[in-house]
N, C-alpha and C positions, 0 to 999 in steps of 0.2 A: 504494500500500500504506500503510495507516494504522498508526500506532504501536499502536492498539488491537488490530490483528490479531496482534501479537506479544506484547503484555502479557498476553493471555489464555492463552498457551502455558504448560503445566506443565513445569517442569524438575525431574526426579527423579534423585537420586544414590543408588545402592544400595551399601551397605557389604558387604564380603566378596565371595565368589564366588557368582554367581547360576547356579543350575541351568539348563541350556539348554532342557530341556523346559518348565520353568516359565516361562521368558522367552517362549518361543513362544506358550504358552497365554495369558499375560497380554497379549501383543501382539495376538493374535487377538481377544480380548475387547475390548480398547481400540479397535481399528479399527472393530469393529461399533458400539461406543458413539459414537465420533466420527461415523460415518456416520449414525447415528440422531439425532444432535444432543443426546445425553444426557451427553457427556463432552467435556472440552477436549482440544485437541491436546497432544501429549506428546513431549518429548525425554528419553529415558531413558538415563542413563549407567551402564554396568555393566562388570564383569569376569567372565569365565567360568573354570571349571576347564579344563585342557587338553583340547581336542577339535578334530575336523575337521568342516567342513560342506561339503556339495556343493550347487552351484547347478544351474540348469536346463541349463547347457552342460557340466557336468562329464563327463570321460572316465574310465571305470573304470581305465585303465592309469596315470592320474595319481595314484592312491592307492597309494603305494609300500609302506607298511606298514599294512595294514588292521586289524591287531590291536593297534596301539600305543595309540591313544586311541579313545574313542567317536566314531563317525561318524554325522552327522545329515544326512538329506536335507532340503533346504529348498525353498521355492518362489521364492526370490530369483533374480535374474539372476547370471550368473558361473559359475565352476568351483569347484575345491576351494580352501578357505582354512583357516587355523588361527586358533583363539581360545584365549587362555590368560591366566594372571596376568601383569600388567605391560602388558597391551594395553587401551587404552581403546576400548570399543565404545559407540557411541551409536546407539540405535534411534530412528528419526525417523518419528513418526506425525503427519503433517500432512494437512489437507484441501486437496487440490490444486484443488478447485472454487473455493476462495477466491482462488487465486493463478494460475490458468490451467492448463488440462489439456494441457500440453506436457511430456511426461516427459523428453525430451532436455534441455530447458531446466532442468528440476529437477535432473537428474543433473549438469549443468554447474555448477550452483550448489553442489551438495554437494562437487564437486571443488574449486571455488574456496574454499569454507569451510575445507577442510583446508589448502590452500596458504596462505591468510591466517593461519591459526592457527600453522602452521610458521614463518612469517616473524617471528612474535613472538619466536622463539628464534634468529633469524638464519639459519634453514635455508631454502634455496631449493628448494621443491617444484615439480616440473614434470610435465606430462602428455606422453604419447607415443602417437602414432598406433598403433593395433593392440595397445596394452598398457593394460589397465584399471588404474586406481589412480593413486597419486601417487609419483613417483620422485625420487631425489636422485643427483647425480653424486659419485663417489668418486675418490680418487687413481688416476691411470693411465687415466682415462676410463671406469672401471666405473660402472654404474648399478644401484642397489639400490632395491627397493620399500620404502617406509616406511608406506604406508597403502593400505587396500583399501576398496572400497565395493560394495555389492550391495543393490538395493532391489526391492521388490515393491509393486505398486499394486493395490488392490482397490476397485472402485467409486469411484475417485479419492481414496482415502485411502492414503497411503504407509506402509510399515513395512519392517523390517530397516533397514540404514543404513550406517554407516561404522565402520572399525576402524583406529586409529592406534597404531603401536608406540611405546610409551614405554620399557619395559624388560622385554620378554618374554624367555623362553629361546629364542633364535633357532635353536638346534639342533633344536627341535621341528618346525620347518618341513621338516626332511629327510624326513619321512614322506610328503610329498606333493610334487607339482609345483605350486607355488602359482599359482593362476589359469592353469594350463596353460603357464606360461612357464619353461622349464628353463634358458635361457641367461643369466639374470640372478638376482641374489641378493636377500636381504631385509636390512633394517637397522632400527634404532630410534634414538630420540633419544639414549639413553644410549650406544649403540654408536657414535654420531657424536661422543662425547666431551662431551655436554651433561648435567650432573648435575641434571636436572629431576625434579620429583615429579609424581605423578598429579594432585595439586591444582593445580600450575602449569599443567599441560596443560588441565585443566578450565576454569580461568580464561581461558586463551587461546582455547579453543573457544567459550566463552560470548561473549566479546568479538567474536570473528571472525564468529560467527553473526549477531549484530545488524548488523555492518558489511556483510556480504555479502547477507543476505536482505532488508535494508531499503534497499539502494542502488537508485537508479533503474534500471529494466530488469529487476528480478527478476520482476515480474509478467509471466507468459508468455502472457497472453491476447492 
């Protein structure tokens, strides 16, 4: 993987809360442009107003309060999740033909990206078999989810991406069974006692992305 492959990626940071419909529309357009070779790859950092999204494996019974926030069906993998203020969502639009058409490898790198970014704040993020996302251990052996991911790939261009809890209203998760997992909770960096800002997290994610995706072995061909 050459440095040129990464220097050409656009990094976009949107201020304020981005409408979900508009975000999906913009992603769809960008994916087609990347596939056609008329636009660069894109990492898009956003926050959304409070909403729930359902992935391709979502179970209707896991939407506990359907009238609480808008609910959007998506084509990404996964089940129900929450997006809202204080959560950093990064939409990852990359041309996997450049990096190898191994989607499992790509998802592993997204997970590692989150874990490395968390380590910048002294947080040990971990993976668990059968539980999607990144988890942290709490006092008493409890485990809470701090980050989710769900991607879609169209003609080898990825979209959707990751969601890392910085300081969202964690009570908003009570309207769903997050990712279909009822026996564990959710947390955030601020909930863990870390007074970090969204800008701090963005810097950590940028640094971690270069480390993880440029390291030997990312190329999944």
